[in-house]
C-alpha positions as CSV (number, residue, x, y, z in Angstrom):
1,M,3.1,-30.4,12.9
2,E,5.2,-32.7,15.1
3,K,4.1,-36.1,15.0
4,T,4.2,-37.5,18.9
5,F,3.3,-40.9,19.9
6,I,2.7,-41.7,23.8
7,A,2.8,-45.5,24.8
8,N,1.5,-46.5,28.3
9,M,3.4,-49.8,28.9
10,S,1.1,-50.4,32.0
11,E,-1.7,-52.0,29.6
12,S,-1.2,-55.5,29.1
13,G,-3.0,-58.7,28.0
14,N,-3.4,-58.1,24.4
15,D,-2.9,-61.0,22.1
16,F,0.4,-59.9,20.2
17,K,-0.7,-62.1,17.1
18,K,-4.0,-60.4,17.0
19,L,-2.8,-57.2,16.5
20,P,-2.6,-55.5,12.9
21,K,0.8,-55.9,11.1
22,S,1.4,-52.0,11.4
23,A,0.7,-52.4,15.4
24,R,3.3,-55.1,15.8
25,E,5.8,-53.7,13.8
26,F,5.6,-50.2,16.2
27,T,5.6,-52.3,19.2
28,C,8.7,-54.0,17.9
29,F,10.2,-50.6,17.1
30,L,9.4,-49.1,20.5
31,D,10.9,-52.4,22.1
32,L,14.2,-51.6,20.4
33,I,13.8,-48.2,21.9
34,I,13.4,-49.6,25.4
35,E,16.4,-52.2,25.0
36,D,18.8,-49.5,23.9
37,T,18.0,-47.0,26.4
38,L,17.5,-49.2,29.4
39,K,21.2,-50.5,28.4
40,N,22.9,-47.2,28.2
41,L,20.3,-45.0,30.8
42,P,21.1,-41.7,28.8
43,V,19.5,-38.6,31.1
44,N,20.1,-36.3,27.8
45,F,19.2,-37.0,24.2
46,T,21.7,-39.7,22.9
47,P,21.8,-41.2,19.2
48,T,20.9,-44.7,18.9
49,Y,21.4,-47.1,16.1
50,I,17.6,-47.4,15.7
51,R,16.9,-45.8,12.2
52,C,13.3,-43.7,12.5
53,N,10.3,-46.1,11.6
54,K,8.4,-43.2,9.5
55,R,8.3,-44.1,5.8
56,G,10.7,-42.3,3.5
57,C,13.0,-40.9,6.7
58,Y,16.5,-42.1,7.3
59,G,16.8,-40.3,10.3
60,I,18.4,-41.8,13.8
61,I,16.5,-42.2,16.9
62,S,17.8,-40.2,20.0
63,T,16.8,-41.3,23.7
64,K,16.7,-40.3,26.9
65,I,15.4,-41.6,30.4
66,D,13.5,-39.6,32.7
67,F,13.7,-41.3,36.2
68,D,11.3,-38.5,37.7
69,E,8.4,-39.3,35.2
70,N,9.5,-43.1,34.9
71,A,9.4,-42.4,31.1
72,I,11.6,-42.8,27.9
73,E,11.3,-39.8,25.8
74,W,12.5,-40.5,21.9
75,K,12.6,-38.4,18.8
76,C,14.1,-38.4,15.2
77,S,17.1,-36.4,13.9
78,V,15.4,-35.6,10.6
79,C,11.7,-35.4,10.8
80,P,9.4,-34.4,13.6
81,T,8.8,-37.9,14.9
82,G,9.1,-38.6,18.5
83,G,7.3,-39.5,21.7
84,A,7.3,-40.9,25.3
85,I,7.1,-44.6,26.4
86,T,5.5,-44.1,30.0
87,N,5.0,-46.6,33.0
88,L,8.0,-48.5,32.4
89,F,8.8,-49.2,36.0
């Protein structure tokens, strides 16, 4: 089964320090994806230098930006982990 994460970036106001460690780490992982994708603006899946965050996986994350949906889609090159980051703009 494919593991898909959806992150809605319109929600704000959470105190980052109060989040559990795993949530803070995942937020930083998504931050890397957003930064790399907005720097390069790939419209097709393009490999990044970001390693998959799944324990034991050594895949590389590929990303693309969908301007119509205001979203970044990402996926691992090895495992089925991937997702979308929405409401960026």
